[in-house]
C-alpha positions as CSV (number, residue, x, y, z in Angstrom):
1,X,-31.6,8.6,-11.3
2,X,-27.8,8.7,-12.4
3,X,-26.1,9.8,-9.3
4,X,-27.6,6.3,-7.7
5,X,-26.7,4.3,-10.9
6,X,-23.2,5.0,-10.2
7,X,-22.9,4.4,-6.4
8,X,-24.6,1.3,-7.3
9,X,-22.9,0.4,-9.8
10,X,-19.8,-2.2,-9.1
11,X,-16.7,-2.8,-11.0
12,X,-14.5,-6.1,-11.3
13,X,-11.2,-5.1,-8.6
14,X,-8.0,-6.0,-9.3
15,X,-8.4,-8.6,-6.2
16,X,-11.1,-10.5,-8.5
17,X,-8.7,-11.0,-11.5
18,X,-5.7,-12.2,-9.0
19,X,-8.5,-14.7,-7.3
20,X,-9.6,-16.4,-10.7
21,X,-6.1,-16.4,-12.1
22,X,-5.1,-18.5,-8.9
23,X,-8.1,-20.7,-8.9
24,X,-7.2,-21.3,-12.5
25,X,-3.9,-22.5,-11.4
26,X,-5.7,-25.2,-9.0
27,X,-7.6,-26.5,-11.8
28,X,-5.5,-26.0,-14.9
29,X,-2.9,-29.7,-15.4
30,X,0.8,-29.0,-15.4
31,X,1.3,-30.5,-18.7
32,X,-1.0,-31.7,-22.2
33,X,-2.6,-34.9,-22.1
34,X,-0.7,-37.9,-24.0
35,X,-2.8,-40.3,-25.9
36,X,-0.1,-43.2,-25.7
37,X,2.2,-44.1,-22.9
38,X,5.1,-43.8,-25.0
39,X,4.8,-40.8,-26.4
40,X,5.2,-39.4,-22.7
41,X,7.9,-41.8,-21.5
42,X,9.8,-40.5,-24.8
43,X,9.0,-36.8,-24.1
44,X,10.3,-37.1,-20.2
45,X,13.0,-39.1,-20.7
46,X,14.6,-36.1,-22.8
47,X,14.6,-33.7,-20.1
48,X,17.5,-33.4,-18.4
49,X,17.9,-33.4,-14.5
50,X,14.3,-35.3,-13.2
51,X,14.0,-38.5,-11.8
52,X,11.1,-40.7,-12.3
53,X,9.4,-39.5,-9.1
54,X,9.7,-35.7,-10.5
55,X,8.0,-36.9,-13.7
56,X,5.4,-38.8,-12.2
57,X,4.2,-35.9,-9.6
58,X,4.3,-33.1,-12.8
59,X,2.4,-35.4,-15.0
60,X,-0.4,-36.2,-12.6
61,X,-0.6,-32.7,-11.1
62,X,-2.0,-28.8,-11.4
63,X,-0.2,-26.0,-12.2
64,X,-0.6,-25.4,-8.4
65,X,-1.7,-27.7,-5.7
66,X,-2.7,-26.4,-1.6
67,X,0.7,-28.2,-0.2
68,X,2.9,-26.3,-2.4
69,X,0.8,-22.9,-1.0
70,X,1.4,-24.1,2.6
71,X,5.0,-25.1,2.0
72,X,6.3,-21.9,0.2
73,X,3.8,-18.7,1.0
74,X,5.4,-15.9,3.2
75,X,1.8,-16.4,5.3
76,X,3.8,-13.7,7.9
77,X,4.1,-11.4,5.0
78,X,0.2,-12.0,4.3
79,X,-0.8,-11.3,7.9
80,X,1.1,-7.9,8.1
81,X,0.1,-6.5,4.8
82,X,-3.5,-7.6,5.7
83,X,-3.4,-6.4,9.2
84,X,-2.3,-3.1,7.9
85,X,-5.3,-3.3,5.5
86,X,-7.7,-4.0,8.0
87,X,-6.2,-1.0,10.3
88,X,-6.8,1.3,7.8
89,X,-10.4,0.5,6.9
90,X,-11.5,0.3,10.8
91,X,-10.4,4.0,11.0
92,X,-12.4,4.9,8.6
93,X,-15.3,3.0,9.8
94,X,-15.2,4.1,13.6
95,X,-15.0,7.6,12.6
96,X,-11.2,7.7,13.6
97,X,-9.9,9.7,10.6
98,X,-13.2,12.2,10.9
99,X,-12.0,13.0,14.5
100,X,-8.6,13.0,13.7
101,X,-8.9,15.4,11.0
102,X,-11.2,17.7,14.1
103,X,-8.0,17.4,16.2
104,X,-5.8,19.4,13.8
105,X,-8.0,22.2,13.1
106,X,-5.6,24.2,16.0
107,X,-2.7,24.1,13.3
108,X,-4.5,26.9,11.7
109,X,-2.5,29.1,14.3
110,X,0.7,28.3,13.3
111,X,3.0,29.1,10.3
112,X,2.5,27.4,7.3
113,X,5.7,25.6,6.8
114,X,5.2,23.8,10.3
115,X,1.8,22.9,9.4
116,X,3.7,20.8,6.6
117,X,6.4,19.9,8.6
118,X,4.1,18.4,11.4
119,X,1.6,16.6,9.3
120,X,4.5,14.9,7.1
121,X,5.8,13.7,10.4
122,X,2.6,12.4,11.8
123,X,1.7,10.7,8.1
124,X,5.5,9.3,8.3
125,X,4.7,7.7,11.6
126,X,1.6,6.6,11.1
127,X,2.7,4.9,7.5
128,X,4.4,2.8,9.4
129,X,1.4,0.7,10.7
130,X,-0.5,0.6,7.7
131,X,0.7,0.4,3.6
132,X,0.9,3.4,1.8
133,X,-2.1,3.2,0.0
134,X,-3.9,3.0,2.7
135,X,-2.4,5.6,4.8
136,X,-2.9,7.9,2.0
137,X,-6.9,7.0,1.2
138,X,-7.2,7.9,4.8
139,X,-5.4,11.2,5.3
140,X,-5.7,12.9,1.7
141,X,-9.3,13.8,2.5
142,X,-8.2,15.0,5.7
143,X,-6.0,17.3,4.4
144,X,-8.2,19.0,2.2
145,X,-10.6,19.8,4.3
146,X,-8.4,21.0,7.0
147,X,-6.8,23.0,4.0
148,X,-10.3,24.1,3.0
149,X,-11.1,25.3,6.7
150,X,-7.9,27.6,7.4
151,X,-8.1,29.0,3.6
152,X,-4.7,27.3,2.7
153,X,-4.3,25.7,-0.9
154,X,-5.1,21.8,-0.4
155,X,-2.0,21.5,-2.5
156,X,0.5,22.8,0.0
157,X,-0.3,19.9,2.7
158,X,-1.8,17.6,0.3
159,X,1.6,16.7,-1.9
160,X,3.8,16.8,1.3
161,X,1.2,14.0,2.7
162,X,1.3,12.0,-0.4
163,X,4.9,11.9,-0.5
164,X,5.1,11.4,3.2
165,X,3.2,7.7,2.8
166,X,6.1,6.7,1.1
167,X,8.3,7.0,4.4
168,X,8.0,3.8,5.7
169,X,11.5,2.7,6.6
170,X,11.3,1.7,9.9
171,X,8.7,-1.3,10.8
172,X,8.1,-4.5,8.4
173,X,4.6,-4.0,8.4
174,X,5.4,-0.2,7.2
175,X,5.4,-1.7,3.3
176,X,6.2,-5.0,1.1
177,X,9.8,-4.5,0.6
178,X,10.3,-3.8,4.3
179,X,8.4,-7.3,5.2
180,X,9.8,-9.2,2.5
181,X,13.4,-8.3,4.3
182,X,12.4,-8.8,7.7
183,X,10.7,-12.5,6.3
184,X,14.2,-14.0,5.7
185,X,14.8,-13.1,9.9
186,X,18.4,-11.7,9.6
187,X,17.0,-8.7,10.9
188,X,15.2,-7.8,14.1
189,X,12.9,-5.0,14.9
190,X,14.8,-2.9,16.5
191,X,17.5,-2.4,14.1
192,X,14.7,-1.4,11.3
193,X,13.8,1.4,13.5
194,X,17.3,2.5,14.4
195,X,18.1,3.3,10.5
196,X,14.5,4.1,9.3
197,X,14.2,6.9,12.1
198,X,16.9,8.4,10.8
199,X,15.8,8.1,7.1
200,X,12.4,9.3,8.2
201,X,13.7,12.5,9.9
202,X,15.9,13.4,6.7
203,X,12.9,12.8,4.1
204,X,10.7,15.1,6.3
205,X,13.0,17.8,6.3
206,X,14.0,17.5,2.6
207,X,10.2,17.5,1.5
208,X,9.3,20.4,3.6
209,X,12.3,22.2,2.2
210,X,11.3,21.2,-1.4
211,X,7.3,21.9,-0.9
212,X,8.8,25.9,0.3
213,X,11.2,26.5,-2.2
214,X,10.4,25.6,-5.5
215,X,6.9,23.8,-5.1
216,X,5.8,27.1,-4.0
217,X,6.8,28.6,-7.4
218,X,5.9,25.5,-9.3
219,X,2.3,25.1,-7.8
220,X,1.4,28.6,-7.0
221,X,0.9,27.4,-3.3
222,X,0.6,31.5,-2.5
223,X,-2.7,31.6,-3.6
224,X,-6.2,29.7,-2.6
225,X,-7.5,28.5,-5.7
226,X,-11.1,28.8,-6.9
227,X,-11.7,24.9,-7.0
228,X,-11.2,24.4,-3.5
229,X,-13.8,27.1,-2.4
230,X,-15.9,25.0,-0.9
231,X,-18.4,25.4,2.2
232,X,-18.0,21.8,3.1
233,X,-16.4,21.1,6.4
234,X,-15.0,18.2,8.5
């Protein structure tokens, strides 16, 4: 069937393109081949600021070699971000995301603005341990199902939830800029936590006020949309 064909179809992702280009950099030489040695010597002598050893390495090397990768690649940043994606995938496969959605059902007894504030704070805290994209992928389906169950406009919780995934100010693993800054060694984790916690509180308050003022009027959040009237549940 068409549905089975669509689920079985696989496309080339961004990671495939990046890996392909990286492999090419290990293969493509870093200079053009010369037929005569004197032509190469004449070209290299014209290059200012390079000694004979550098010219020799440049002539015989590739665009990228493994020694250069080992020396310059920030492995701590790679492990931090990779661990965040692994954590999000583990929550999805283990069923933790579904369990978490069921635990949020008692929120239906609270006022809507309190629900938004609590969910925004929860996501802002969770995104400190995972990447923004992974957090959004994990929580947005939960928020959508929760909103349908309590007969609340899904946009009312999904918009603040999406914005809250970017409130990653406290930990190095939260987002690549944090990891890059932390990798230089001038900041401690406690320094980032102290400053980031204040920013998180300000951001959550701002998004809660925004969605309950002009956001409510702009997206018509007081009504339950027909496209959200489904019977699926957690």
